[in-house]
BALOBA-1460 file (C-alpha; in Angstrom, 3 decimals):
// residues 73
<rec num="1" residu="m" x="17.332" y="-52.592" z="56.007"/>
<rec num="2" residu="g" x="15.303" y="-55.757" z="55.920"/>
<rec num="3" residu="t" x="14.634" y="-57.787" z="59.034"/>
<rec num="4" residu="t" x="15.044" y="-61.534" z="59.390"/>
<rec num="5" residu="d" x="11.271" y="-61.788" z="59.094"/>
<rec num="6" residu="d" x="11.353" y="-59.830" z="55.818"/>
<rec num="7" residu="y" x="13.820" y="-62.312" z="54.376"/>
<rec num="8" residu="s" x="12.212" y="-65.477" z="55.726"/>
<rec num="9" residu="t" x="8.722" y="-64.530" z="54.522"/>
<rec num="10" residu="g" x="9.890" y="-63.500" z="51.061"/>
<rec num="11" residu="r" x="8.978" y="-59.813" z="51.461"/>
<rec num="12" residu="v" x="12.461" y="-58.748" z="50.381"/>
<rec num="13" residu="l" x="12.259" y="-60.718" z="47.137"/>
<rec num="14" residu="e" x="8.748" y="-59.455" z="46.468"/>
<rec num="15" residu="n" x="9.835" y="-55.836" z="46.930"/>
<rec num="16" residu="i" x="12.830" y="-56.367" z="44.655"/>
<rec num="17" residu="r" x="10.525" y="-57.877" z="42.037"/>
<rec num="18" residu="k" x="8.214" y="-54.844" z="42.312"/>
<rec num="19" residu="a" x="11.101" y="-52.378" z="42.039"/>
<rec num="20" residu="l" x="12.495" y="-54.115" z="38.961"/>
<rec num="21" residu="h" x="9.027" y="-54.131" z="37.428"/>
<rec num="22" residu="v" x="8.913" y="-50.330" z="37.774"/>
<rec num="23" residu="f" x="12.227" y="-50.032" z="35.942"/>
<rec num="24" residu="d" x="11.152" y="-52.479" z="33.231"/>
<rec num="25" residu="s" x="7.697" y="-50.966" z="32.677"/>
<rec num="26" residu="t" x="8.715" y="-47.308" z="32.518"/>
<rec num="27" residu="e" x="8.988" y="-46.284" z="28.903"/>
<rec num="28" residu="g" x="12.555" y="-45.077" z="28.717"/>
<rec num="29" residu="s" x="12.293" y="-42.257" z="31.238"/>
<rec num="30" residu="l" x="14.366" y="-44.098" z="33.857"/>
<rec num="31" residu="n" x="16.774" y="-45.687" z="31.381"/>
<rec num="32" residu="n" x="18.130" y="-42.291" z="30.384"/>
<rec num="33" residu="n" x="18.661" y="-41.225" z="33.994"/>
<rec num="34" residu="e" x="22.171" y="-42.082" z="35.210"/>
<rec num="35" residu="q" x="21.144" y="-42.247" z="38.854"/>
<rec num="36" residu="a" x="18.175" y="-44.502" z="38.078"/>
<rec num="37" residu="v" x="20.420" y="-46.868" z="36.123"/>
<rec num="38" residu="r" x="22.806" y="-47.119" z="39.111"/>
<rec num="39" residu="i" x="19.876" y="-47.845" z="41.437"/>
<rec num="40" residu="q" x="18.564" y="-50.488" z="39.062"/>
<rec num="41" residu="k" x="21.947" y="-52.247" z="39.000"/>
<rec num="42" residu="k" x="22.080" y="-52.236" z="42.810"/>
<rec num="43" residu="i" x="18.584" y="-53.745" z="43.001"/>
<rec num="44" residu="q" x="19.429" y="-56.415" z="40.417"/>
<rec num="45" residu="e" x="22.270" y="-57.632" z="42.648"/>
<rec num="46" residu="f" x="19.593" y="-58.882" z="45.067"/>
<rec num="47" residu="e" x="17.737" y="-60.962" z="42.511"/>
<rec num="48" residu="p" x="17.689" y="-64.607" z="43.552"/>
<rec num="49" residu="r" x="19.927" y="-67.005" z="41.712"/>
<rec num="50" residu="i" x="20.000" y="-70.761" z="41.645"/>
<rec num="51" residu="l" x="23.035" y="-72.272" z="43.330"/>
<rec num="52" residu="s" x="24.476" y="-75.694" z="42.866"/>
<rec num="53" residu="f" x="24.697" y="-77.859" z="45.967"/>
<rec num="54" residu="p" x="28.477" y="-77.279" z="46.315"/>
<rec num="55" residu="e" x="28.014" y="-73.497" z="45.985"/>
<rec num="56" residu="a" x="25.252" y="-73.492" z="48.589"/>
<rec num="57" residu="t" x="27.442" y="-75.517" z="50.926"/>
<rec num="58" residu="i" x="30.247" y="-72.955" z="50.640"/>
<rec num="59" residu="y" x="27.888" y="-70.043" z="51.411"/>
<rec num="60" residu="i" x="26.355" y="-71.856" z="54.380"/>
<rec num="61" residu="r" x="29.769" y="-72.677" z="55.818"/>
<rec num="62" residu="k" x="30.935" y="-69.076" z="55.402"/>
<rec num="63" residu="a" x="27.775" y="-67.808" z="57.101"/>
<rec num="64" residu="a" x="28.229" y="-70.239" z="59.973"/>
<rec num="65" residu="l" x="31.828" y="-69.080" z="60.368"/>
<rec num="66" residu="l" x="30.720" y="-65.426" z="60.446"/>
<rec num="67" residu="i" x="28.050" y="-66.151" z="63.036"/>
<rec num="68" residu="h" x="30.579" y="-67.999" z="65.165"/>
<rec num="69" residu="t" x="33.134" y="-65.176" z="64.787"/>
<rec num="70" residu="f" x="30.725" y="-62.378" z="65.718"/>
<rec num="71" residu="s" x="29.138" y="-64.253" z="68.594"/>
<rec num="72" residu="f" x="32.488" y="-64.195" z="70.406"/>
<rec num="73" residu="s" x="33.376" y="-60.585" z="69.599"/>
């Protein structure tokens, strides 16, 4: 599992990019493997996506609520 430092420095995104490159550059050998295809889909879920300002606001508010909830648990 990645650390806060891994996320804040971009290491997580870089490693995801590298993993996806392996899947994209392999000539078919991984595409025919059911387990490899499942792993690839899981990795793709972590690809960054551009959020609108309202979407970002919602995520930030939810995160703040979670932090507040767990800090009192």
